[in-house]
N, C-alpha and C positions, 0 to 999 in steps of 0.2 A: 446328570442332575440328581441331587440327593432327594430321597423320599421325605426327609424331615425338613419342613419349611424353615426351621431355626438354624439349619446348617447350610453352609455354602459348599462350593466345590472343594474337594479334598477333605471333607468331613469337619472343617472348621466352622465354629459358630459364627453367625453373622452378628455384627455389631450394629445396634439400632440406636441412633442418637436420640436422647430424651431432653426436651427443653424444660427448664425450670424457671418460672418467673421470680422476680425479686421477693415478692410477698411469701412465696412458698419456701424460700431458702431458710428462713428463720424457724420454720416448723411451728407446731402448736403443742401446748402442754395438755396432757390428759392423764387423769388418775382414776378414771372410771370408764368401763366399756359396757355399753348396753347392746345386747345382740337379739335380733328378731329374725324370723325367716318366713318365707312362703315356700311353696314347692319349687319355684324357679330361682329364688335368690335369697341371699343373706344380707341383712342390713346391720352394719356396725356403726354405732354412734359413740364417738370419742368425746368424753365430757371432762371438763376441768371442774372438780367438785371441791368447794371450800365451805367453811362453817356458815357463811352468810348466804350460800346458794351455789348454783352451778351454772355452767355455760356449755352448750353444745359447740364444740370447736371444729369437728369434722364428722362427716357421714360418708361411709364407704359402702357401696352396694356392689355385690359380686356374686358370681355363680357358685353353686355348691362345689363343683369340681375345682374351681380356682381357690376357694376357701381351703380345701384340703391341701393344696400346694402351699398356701400361705402358712397354714398350721405346721406343715413339715419344715418350712424354712425357719419359722420362729423357734421350733423345738431344736433344730440344728444349731441355731445361734445361741440359744440359752445353754445348750450343752457346751459349746465352745467358750462362752463367757464363764461358766462354772469351772471349766478346766483351767482357766487363767486366773480367776479371782475368788474361787470358792463357791460353796453352795448358796443359792439365793433363798432367803427365808421370806415366805409370803407374809404380806401385811394383813391386818384385820380387814374383813369385808366391810364395805360401806353400808349405811342403813338401807333396808329393803324398800322403804317408802320413797322412791325417787319419782318426782312428777315432772314431766316434760312441759314446756311452755304451751300457751294456747295454740290450738290448731294442730297440735302434734298428737300422735298416737301414744298411748301409755305403753311402757315396755312390758314384755311378757316375762 
């Protein structure tokens, strides 16, 4: 038996089926990411921001160690994208005064 739980016999990675419901297949649009953290977790709020206002479309809560793996995977994919399509130029930062809806914490 392998010591790595992600690997099966013979050193091959196990495949884990992931179910996706119909609503999730379409995805959501986000052009703003608000990030907060505590000692135990990171909170990522994905917002669709438009001139008339914004809408929180998704909130992801994850551990610091998993966030590091996410960051590594994102950087790897940006590098691959730029190798295929050229350098990505960052857009302007959104206004700093972002206010979340009633009952929400203000972003840090």
